[in-house]
All heavy atoms as an XYZ file, in Angstrom:
626
protein
N      89.366     42.814    104.555
C      89.022     43.613    103.404
C      90.080     43.363    102.332
O      91.271     43.378    102.629
C      88.950     45.088    103.799
C      87.863     45.351    104.838
S      87.527     47.062    105.326
C      89.082     47.860    105.364
N      89.668     43.157    101.121
C      90.623     42.753    100.091
C      91.591     43.844     99.636
O      92.703     43.551     99.221
C      89.735     42.316     98.930
C      88.431     42.968     99.166
C      88.299     43.139    100.655
N      91.231     45.107     99.695
C      92.086     46.156     99.155
C      92.941     46.820    100.238
O      94.096     47.144    100.018
C      91.244     47.224     98.421
C      92.104     48.359     97.911
C      90.463     46.582     97.286
N      92.358     47.021    101.411
C      93.112     47.619    102.517
C      92.548     47.098    103.822
O      91.403     46.671    103.884
C      93.040     49.153    102.463
C      91.705     49.729    102.866
S      91.652     51.521    102.836
C      91.460     51.815    101.108
N      93.375     47.149    104.874
C      92.890     46.697    106.176
C      92.229     47.860    106.920
O      92.237     49.006    106.451
C      94.015     46.063    106.994
C      95.134     47.027    107.353
O      94.961     48.258    107.242
O      96.197     46.544    107.762
N      91.654     47.574    108.049
C      90.951     48.579    108.830
C      91.844     49.699    109.325
O      91.402     50.849    109.452
N      93.110     49.378    109.593
C      94.040     50.408    110.059
C      94.282     51.445    108.970
O      94.261     52.655    109.228
C      95.353     49.772    110.516
C      95.239     48.798    111.687
C      96.584     48.123    111.949
C      94.723     49.482    112.934
N      94.498     50.985    107.750
C      94.691     51.915    106.639
C      93.399     52.674    106.343
O      93.422     53.870    106.058
C      95.162     51.181    105.382
C      95.368     52.085    104.182
C      96.403     53.181    104.391
O      97.292     53.050    105.253
O      96.327     54.203    103.674
N      92.270     51.994    106.434
C      90.981     52.659    106.191
C      90.763     53.814    107.167
O      90.371     54.911    106.766
C      89.838     51.651    106.295
N      91.033     53.581    108.452
C      90.820     54.650    109.432
C      91.831     55.770    109.238
O      91.514     56.947    109.432
C      90.796     54.124    110.878
C      92.184     53.810    111.400
C      90.123     55.128    111.800
N      93.041     55.459    108.832
C      94.019     56.515    108.547
C      93.519     57.422    107.419
O      93.655     58.642    107.478
C      95.374     55.910    108.176
C      96.106     55.316    109.352
C      97.498     54.805    108.945
N      98.036     53.962    109.984
C      98.152     52.638    109.913
N      97.798     51.981    108.823
N      98.642     51.949    110.926
N      92.932     56.816    106.404
C      92.397     57.607    105.287
C      91.181     58.427    105.712
O      91.015     59.555    105.264
C      92.061     56.695    104.115
C      93.291     56.119    103.470
C      92.956     55.327    102.246
N      94.139     54.677    101.716
C      94.189     54.151    100.508
N      93.144     54.195     99.701
N      95.300     53.575    100.090
N      90.350     57.845    106.560
C      89.196     58.591    107.084
C      89.680     59.813    107.857
O      89.189     60.922    107.678
C      88.309     57.684    107.963
C      87.596     56.651    107.088
C      87.312     58.511    108.776
C      86.938     55.527    107.872
N      90.637     59.616    108.731
C      91.158     60.719    109.542
C      91.852     61.782    108.691
O      91.878     62.956    109.060
C      92.124     60.203    110.613
C      91.465     59.302    111.633
C      90.373     60.031    112.394
N      89.748     59.152    113.356
C      88.438     58.989    113.485
N      87.604     59.683    112.739
N      87.952     58.168    114.377
N      92.390     61.410    107.536
C      93.066     62.357    106.659
C      92.096     63.187    105.821
O      92.486     64.201    105.255
C      94.041     61.613    105.739
N      90.838     62.773    105.758
C      89.843     63.477    104.955
C      89.059     64.431    105.856
O      88.266     63.986    106.689
C      88.902     62.472    104.301
C      87.863     63.127    103.420
O      87.507     64.288    103.587
N      87.357     62.359    102.476
N      89.224     65.733    105.707
C      88.564     66.681    106.607
C      87.045     66.605    106.572
O      86.387     66.996    107.542
C      89.049     68.047    106.133
C      89.912     67.838    104.962
C      90.072     66.376    104.711
N      86.475     66.094    105.508
C      85.010     66.006    105.428
C      84.436     64.939    106.362
O      83.278     65.034    106.765
C      84.567     65.727    103.985
C      84.914     66.818    102.975
C      84.555     66.367    101.570
C      84.211     68.122    103.336
N      85.218     63.932    106.692
C      84.727     62.842    107.533
C      85.648     62.530    108.709
O      85.427     61.560    109.439
C      84.484     61.553    106.702
C      83.353     61.739    105.710
C      85.754     61.110    106.000
N      86.656     63.352    108.920
C      87.672     63.071    109.942
C      87.102     62.936    111.347
O      87.645     62.198    112.166
C      88.755     64.144    109.915
N      86.004     63.622    111.640
C      85.427     63.578    112.991
C      84.465     62.410    113.192
O      83.956     62.218    114.292
C      84.709     64.888    113.288
N      84.244     61.610    112.168
C      83.335     60.468    112.276
C      83.900     59.444    113.258
O      85.057     59.041    113.135
C      83.157     59.797    110.896
O      82.659     60.769    109.996
C      82.220     58.605    110.980
N      83.105     59.028    114.251
C      83.597     57.997    115.164
C      83.862     56.688    114.411
O      83.076     56.277    113.558
C      82.451     57.815    116.157
C      81.668     59.070    116.074
C      81.791     59.526    114.645
N      84.973     56.062    114.723
C      85.336     54.780    114.118
C      85.582     53.800    115.257
O      86.413     54.041    116.128
C      86.594     54.901    113.231
C      86.980     53.535    112.668
C      86.374     55.912    112.121
N      84.852     52.706    115.222
C      84.940     51.698    116.276
C      85.506     50.415    115.686
O      85.004     49.914    114.684
C      83.551     51.428    116.859
C      82.733     52.669    117.216
C      81.360     52.285    117.714
C      83.456     53.521    118.220
N      86.538     49.881    116.300
C      87.132     48.627    115.850
C      86.284     47.463    116.348
O      85.895     47.427    117.506
C      88.548     48.492    116.395
N      86.007     46.522    115.463
C      85.335     45.278    115.825
C      86.222     44.182    115.252
O      86.291     43.986    114.052
C      83.936     45.228    115.226
C      83.150     43.950    115.462
C      82.950     43.697    116.952
C      81.807     44.025    114.762
N      86.936     43.482    116.134
C      87.982     42.577    115.664
C      88.088     41.323    116.521
O      87.687     41.328    117.685
C      89.343     43.320    115.651
O      90.353     42.433    115.188
C      89.706     43.857    117.018
N      88.649     40.295    115.927
C      88.939     39.075    116.674
C      90.308     39.156    117.330
O      90.651     38.334    118.169
C      88.878     37.872    115.739
N      91.087     40.158    116.960
C      92.422     40.351    117.530
C      92.268     41.050    118.875
O      92.064     42.255    118.930
C      93.296     41.174    116.587
C      93.434     40.502    115.240
O      93.469     39.291    115.142
N      93.493     41.294    114.201
N      92.397     40.291    119.947
C      92.029     40.808    121.267
C      93.201     41.200    122.158
O      92.988     41.563    123.306
C      91.180     39.757    121.987
N      94.404     41.177    121.636
C      95.537     41.504    122.498
C      95.612     43.006    122.759
O      95.061     43.820    122.015
C      96.854     41.038    121.873
O      97.213     41.891    120.809
N      96.327     43.371    123.806
C      96.516     44.777    124.112
C      97.292     45.470    122.999
O      97.038     46.631    122.675
C      97.221     44.951    125.461
C      97.199     46.389    125.920
O      96.106     46.996    125.930
O      98.275     46.925    126.249
N      98.222     44.754    122.381
C      98.985     45.320    121.267
C      98.059     45.656    120.095
O      98.205     46.703    119.453
C     100.088     44.355    120.826
N      97.099     44.769    119.812
C      96.134     45.030    118.740
C      95.279     46.247    119.076
O      95.015     47.093    118.228
C      95.233     43.816    118.508
C      95.989     42.643    117.934
O      96.793     42.855    117.004
O      95.787     41.519    118.417
N      94.847     46.340    120.315
C      94.053     47.486    120.766
C      94.850     48.772    120.564
O      94.349     49.750    120.015
C      93.671     47.335    122.237
C      93.011     48.566    122.837
C      92.817     48.432    124.340
N      91.824     47.453    124.682
C      90.517     47.712    124.779
N      90.076     48.916    124.557
N      89.672     46.769    125.106
N      96.109     48.770    120.968
C      96.946     49.966    120.835
C      97.167     50.338    119.368
O      97.180     51.525    119.027
C      98.281     49.768    121.563
C      98.157     49.647    123.066
C      97.363     50.798    123.683
O      97.548     51.961    123.327
N      96.464     50.479    124.596
N      97.335     49.341    118.495
C      97.474     49.620    117.062
C      96.230     50.308    116.512
O      96.334     51.283    115.755
C      97.713     48.320    116.283
C      99.111     47.749    116.291
C      99.133     46.388    115.600
C     100.073     48.699    115.602
N      95.068     49.805    116.896
C      93.806     50.390    116.420
C      93.647     51.823    116.911
O      93.296     52.723    116.148
C      92.613     49.543    116.873
S      92.494     47.961    116.022
N      93.901     52.035    118.182
C      93.748     53.373    118.751
C      94.793     54.334    118.171
O      94.478     55.487    117.859
C      93.831     53.313    120.272
C      92.731     52.475    120.940
C      92.955     52.401    122.440
C      91.339     52.997    120.610
N      96.009     53.853    117.972
C      97.065     54.691    117.399
C      96.760     55.060    115.949
O      97.124     56.144    115.489
C      98.411     53.981    117.487
N      96.063     54.186    115.238
C      95.702     54.461    113.846
C      94.587     55.495    113.750
O      94.376     56.076    112.687
C      95.290     53.168    113.145
N      93.871     55.711    114.852
C      92.822     56.723    114.853
C      91.439     56.220    115.193
O      90.471     56.981    115.142
N      91.322     54.944    115.532
C      90.013     54.439    115.931
C      89.666     54.992    117.307
O      90.534     55.284    118.113
C      90.003     52.918    115.921
C      90.195     52.368    114.530
S      90.056     50.584    114.475
C      90.671     50.279    112.826
N      88.376     55.161    117.550
C      87.919     55.772    118.793
C      87.649     54.771    119.908
O      87.707     55.128    121.075
C      86.641     56.576    118.538
C      86.917     57.745    117.619
O      87.696     58.621    118.016
O      86.368     57.765    116.503
N      87.327     53.560    119.541
C      86.992     52.556    120.552
C      87.260     51.187    119.964
O      87.542     51.050    118.769
C      85.536     52.700    120.979
C      85.343     52.494    122.471
O      86.111     51.731    123.077
O      84.419     53.099    123.037
N      87.130     50.142    120.771
C      87.606     48.815    120.406
C      86.724     47.761    121.060
O      86.526     47.800    122.273
C      89.042     48.706    120.932
C      89.787     47.473    120.566
C      90.568     47.429    119.431
C      89.759     46.362    121.384
C      91.309     46.302    119.108
C      90.478     45.222    121.078
C      91.262     45.204    119.930
N      86.185     46.845    120.271
C      85.399     45.708    120.779
C      85.939     44.449    120.134
O      86.254     44.442    118.948
C      83.899     45.851    120.426
C      83.128     44.601    120.776
C      83.284     47.033    121.123
N      86.060     43.395    120.922
C      86.561     42.135    120.375
C      85.440     41.127    120.177
O      84.395     41.201    120.808
C      87.625     41.529    121.304
O      87.045     41.291    122.576
C      88.820     42.436    121.427
N      85.707     40.200    119.278
C      84.796     39.089    119.037
C      85.194     37.954    119.965
O      86.374     37.834    120.283
C      84.894     38.622    117.585
C      84.495     39.676    116.585
C      84.749     39.156    115.173
C      84.489     40.224    114.143
N      84.815     39.772    112.793
N      84.306     37.110    120.390
C      82.880     37.185    120.099
C      82.252     38.380    120.810
O      82.590     38.689    121.953
C      82.317     35.869    120.624
C      83.297     35.421    121.660
C      84.635     35.980    121.259
N      81.376     39.041    120.099
C      80.755     40.249    120.606
C      79.684     39.902    121.627
O      78.875     38.998    121.416
C      80.118     41.044    119.452
C      79.336     42.234    119.962
C      81.190     41.480    118.478
N      79.710     40.615    122.723
C      78.623     40.528    123.707
C      77.662     41.647    123.325
O      78.030     42.836    123.380
C      79.155     40.714    125.138
C      80.156     39.606    125.461
C      78.017     40.769    126.150
C      80.958     39.829    126.718
N      76.448     41.303    122.876
C      75.543     42.327    122.366
C      75.367     43.538    123.285
O      75.407     44.675    122.819
C      74.227     41.571    122.162
C      74.671     40.173    121.855
C      75.877     39.962    122.754
N      75.224     43.321    124.569
C      75.025     44.450    125.485
C      76.229     45.391    125.479
O      76.075     46.614    125.535
C      74.753     43.941    126.896
N      77.431     44.838    125.377
C      78.639     45.659    125.321
C      78.677     46.476    124.035
O      78.964     47.677    124.057
C      79.897     44.771    125.409
O      79.845     44.022    126.623
C      81.169     45.585    125.360
N      78.369     45.840    122.921
C      78.353     46.537    121.644
C      77.294     47.636    121.633
O      77.565     48.768    121.223
C      78.108     45.557    120.498
C      78.009     46.174    119.105
C      79.311     46.882    118.731
C      77.658     45.110    118.084
N      76.091     47.336    122.094
C      75.014     48.335    122.103
C      75.366     49.521    122.998
O      75.103     50.667    122.654
C      73.694     47.716    122.546
C      73.173     46.638    121.618
C      72.447     45.578    122.105
C      73.421     46.669    120.245
C      71.967     44.582    121.268
C      72.955     45.678    119.408
C      72.231     44.638    119.925
O      71.754     43.665    119.098
N      75.982     49.250    124.136
C      76.373     50.335    125.039
C      77.420     51.227    124.374
O      77.366     52.454    124.473
C      76.895     49.770    126.355
N      78.381     50.612    123.689
C      79.403     51.393    123.005
C      78.781     52.234    121.898
O      79.080     53.427    121.768
C      80.477     50.490    122.412
C      81.531     51.281    121.647
S      82.715     50.247    120.809
C      83.535     49.512    122.195
N      77.929     51.622    121.095
C      77.276     52.375    120.021
C      76.451     53.532    120.576
O      76.475     54.641    120.029
C      76.396     51.443    119.184
C      77.144     50.407    118.355
C      76.177     49.417    117.735
C      78.007     51.071    117.297
N      75.767     53.300    121.667
C      74.968     54.361    122.281
C      75.866     55.492    122.775
O      75.544     56.667    122.601
C      74.135     53.799    123.432
N      76.986     55.153    123.387
C      77.932     56.171    123.860
C      78.419     57.048    122.715
O      78.432     58.268    122.813
C      79.148     55.493    124.504
C      79.238     55.626    125.970
C      80.568     55.205    126.564
N      81.411     54.288    125.837
C      81.428     52.965    126.010
N      80.615     52.387    126.888
N      82.258     52.207    125.333
N      78.804     56.422    121.629
C      79.338     57.183    120.500
C      78.243     57.903    119.739
O      78.478     58.969    119.177
C      80.177     56.289    119.599
C      81.488     56.030    120.260
C      81.866     54.890    120.924
C      82.566     56.949    120.410
N      83.113     55.056    121.457
C      83.573     56.308    121.159
C      82.782     58.253    119.985
C      84.778     56.923    121.471
C      83.980     58.869    120.302
C      84.953     58.208    121.037
N      77.036     57.366    119.731
C      75.918     58.053    119.077
C      75.614     59.349    119.803
O      75.399     60.389    119.189
C      74.688     57.159    119.031
C      73.531     57.798    118.320
C      72.376     56.802    118.188
N      71.291     57.432    117.493
C      70.262     58.016    118.094
N      70.188     58.047    119.406
N      69.307     58.572    117.396
N      75.617     59.310    121.128
C      75.373     60.509    121.918
C      76.471     61.526    121.655
O      76.207     62.702    121.444
C      75.274     60.172    123.425
C      75.316     61.421    124.276
C      74.015     59.374    123.695
N      77.703     61.099    121.658
C      78.826     62.014    121.410
C      78.713     62.626    120.025
O      78.966     63.793    119.831
C      80.156     61.289    121.547
C      80.451     60.930    122.972
C      81.733     60.175    123.073
N      81.888     59.685    124.436
C      82.880     58.957    124.830
N      83.832     58.615    124.008
N      82.953     58.550    126.074
N      78.310     61.821    119.060
C      78.192     62.293    117.674
C      77.026     63.268    117.544
O      77.149     64.300    116.904
C      77.993     61.088    116.759
C      77.607     61.419    115.367
C      78.823     61.618    114.522
N      78.357     61.762    113.153
C      79.019     62.396    112.246
N      80.176     62.916    112.514
N      78.548     62.503    111.033
N      75.891     62.967    118.162
C      74.715     63.804    117.992
C      74.836     65.127    118.730
O      74.313     66.135    118.286
C      73.454     63.060    118.423
O      73.485     62.807    119.804
N      75.523     65.133    119.867
C      75.688     66.391    120.583
C      76.840     67.182    120.013
O      76.757     68.389    119.905
C      75.917     66.165    122.088
O      77.055     65.344    122.258
C      74.706     65.563    122.748
N      77.907     66.495    119.634
C      79.046     67.154    119.028
C      79.731     68.139    119.952
O      79.236     68.444    121.026
N      80.850     68.652    119.539
C      81.613     69.568    120.380
C      80.850     70.837    120.724
O      81.001     71.383    121.785
C      82.854     69.884    119.536
C      82.963     68.764    118.571
C      81.560     68.275    118.334
N      79.997     71.328    119.822
C      79.296     72.583    120.092
C      78.183     72.410    121.117
O      77.866     73.319    121.857
C      78.717     73.143    118.797
N      77.595     71.209    121.182
C      76.455     71.001    122.054
C      76.779     70.303    123.355
O      75.908     70.110    124.186
N      78.005     69.921    123.542
C      78.374     69.188    124.754
C      79.579     69.849    125.388
O      80.312     70.582    124.743
C      78.704     67.736    124.393
N      79.763     69.557    126.640
C      80.947     70.089    127.298
C      82.181     69.415    126.722
O      82.114     68.302    126.216
C      80.879     69.833    128.802
O      81.052     68.461    129.061
N      83.290     70.084    126.797
C      84.532     69.513    126.274
C      84.861     68.207    126.972
O      85.353     67.270    126.364
C      85.674     70.508    126.432
N      84.559     68.107    128.259
C      84.854     66.879    129.003
C      84.017     65.727    128.476
O      84.492     64.609    128.360
C      84.597     67.095    130.487
N      82.763     65.973    128.143
C      81.899     64.898    127.651
C      82.364     64.409    126.290
O      82.330     63.222    126.006
C      80.449     65.371    127.575
N      82.798     65.309    125.436
C      83.236     64.929    124.109
C      84.598     64.262    124.156
O      84.853     63.290    123.477
C      83.276     66.169    123.180
C      83.881     65.821    121.838
C      81.887     66.735    123.019
N      85.481     64.748    125.001
C      86.837     64.238    125.047
C      86.996     63.060    125.976
O      88.049     62.454    126.026
C      87.794     65.359    125.488
N      85.949     62.723    126.697
C      86.030     61.630    127.677
C      86.489     60.366    126.979
O      85.895     59.946    126.003
C      84.642     61.414    128.280
C      84.563     60.216    129.188
C      83.128     59.981    129.619
O      82.535     60.894    130.200
O      82.622     58.894    129.357
N      87.557     59.747    127.439
C      88.040     58.526    126.783
C      87.069     57.370    127.035
O      86.377     57.337    128.051
C      89.384     58.277    127.456
C      89.323     58.996    128.751
C      88.376     60.162    128.557
N      87.043     56.466    126.085
C      86.206     55.282    126.230
C      86.832     54.355    127.265
O      87.930     54.590    127.748
C      86.102     54.578    124.890
O      87.386     54.153    124.498
N      86.144     53.276    127.539
C      86.678     52.281    128.478
C      87.803     51.534    127.778
O      87.601     50.493    127.214
C      85.565     51.336    128.909
N      88.976     52.133    127.741
C      90.114     51.539    127.027
C      90.968     50.747    127.975
O      91.266     51.061    129.031
C      90.956     52.620    126.382
C      90.194     53.304    125.297
C      91.049     54.379    124.652
N      90.163     55.143    123.792
C      90.535     56.180    123.117
N      91.761     56.605    123.171
N      89.719     56.822    122.353
């Protein structure tokens, strides 16, 4: 991204109370564990590396869609807080 990178973008998203709860998923070619930790520490919820395996991406999107649609009020705390396959 020409103006800011994904890490700064997610930090700004998390700082905005209107959208702070929006799931943010990293999709990157940087596949090291250090890169994963940087993304998660910046506030991203999950992490997928390129080349993308479609089934993996679809499963992740489905997981986060369910979490988003049920939300904290409609789901148990364990279901909402359950960590992704990190």
